[in-house]
C-alpha positions in Angstrom: 14.2 63.1 57.4 11.0 64.4 55.9 12.4 64.3 52.3 13.5 60.7 52.7 11.4 58.4 50.6 10.4 54.9 51.6 11.4 52.2 49.2 9.3 49.2 48.3 10.0 45.7 47.1 7.9 44.5 44.2 7.9 42.6 41.0 8.4 44.0 37.5 5.4 43.5 35.3 7.5 42.8 32.2 10.3 40.5 33.4 8.8 39.4 36.7 12.0 40.0 38.6 11.9 41.4 42.1 13.4 44.9 42.6 13.4 47.7 45.1 11.9 51.0 44.0 10.4 54.3 45.3 6.7 54.2 44.4 6.7 58.0 43.6 9.4 57.7 41.0 9.2 54.3 39.4 7.9 53.9 35.8 4.4 52.4 35.9 2.0 51.1 33.3 -1.8 50.7 33.7 -2.9 47.1 33.2 -6.5 45.8 32.9 -6.5 42.7 35.2 -9.2 41.1 33.1 -7.1 41.0 30.0 -3.5 41.4 31.3 -2.9 44.1 28.8 -3.0 47.9 28.9 -6.5 49.3 28.4 -7.1 49.9 24.7 -4.6 47.3 23.5 -6.0 44.2 21.8 -4.5 40.7 22.0 -3.2 41.2 18.4 -1.3 44.3 19.5 -3.6 46.8 17.8 -4.7 50.0 19.6 -8.3 51.1 20.1 -10.2 53.5 22.3 -10.4 51.9 25.8 -13.8 51.3 27.3 -14.7 53.2 30.5 -15.0 49.9 32.3 -11.5 48.8 31.3 -10.1 52.1 32.4 -11.9 52.0 35.7 -10.7 48.5 36.7 -7.1 49.1 35.5 -4.3 49.1 38.1 -0.8 50.5 38.0 2.1 48.0 37.8 5.7 48.9 38.2 8.4 48.4 35.5 12.0 47.9 36.5 14.7 50.3 35.2 16.3 47.5 33.1 13.1 46.9 31.2 12.6 50.6 30.7 16.1 50.9 29.2 15.5 47.9 26.9 12.2 49.5 25.7 14.1 52.8 25.0 16.8 50.9 23.0 14.1 49.1 21.1 12.4 52.4 20.3 15.6 53.8 19.0 16.2 50.7 16.9 12.6 50.6 15.5 12.6 54.4 14.6 16.1 55.3 13.4 16.7 59.0 12.5 15.9 59.8 8.9 18.8 59.6 6.4 20.7 62.8 5.7 21.7 63.7 2.2 24.5 66.0 1.2 23.4 69.0 -0.9 23.6 68.5 -4.6 26.1 70.7 -6.3 26.0 71.6 -10.0 29.2 71.6 -12.0 29.1 75.4 -12.3 30.8 77.8 -9.9 
């Protein structure tokens, strides 16, 4: 009974669907409530060093497993493995 974890109902930050999750094991992302973005991300999608104030006021928001899987598939699509080439062989034995 001690190793049983309590589940929680909450909304996914990405797709806004309600799902059940275990708070200790769900994927979370830090969000600055003032901007609605992760600290250090601009509205144009560029990355910069987050300010200490933005980091201090950021809160963790859960991400559902479906959105995590979609992000992983997008990452695989956006960064395919490098092409492999056969070794070149000269005409001599």
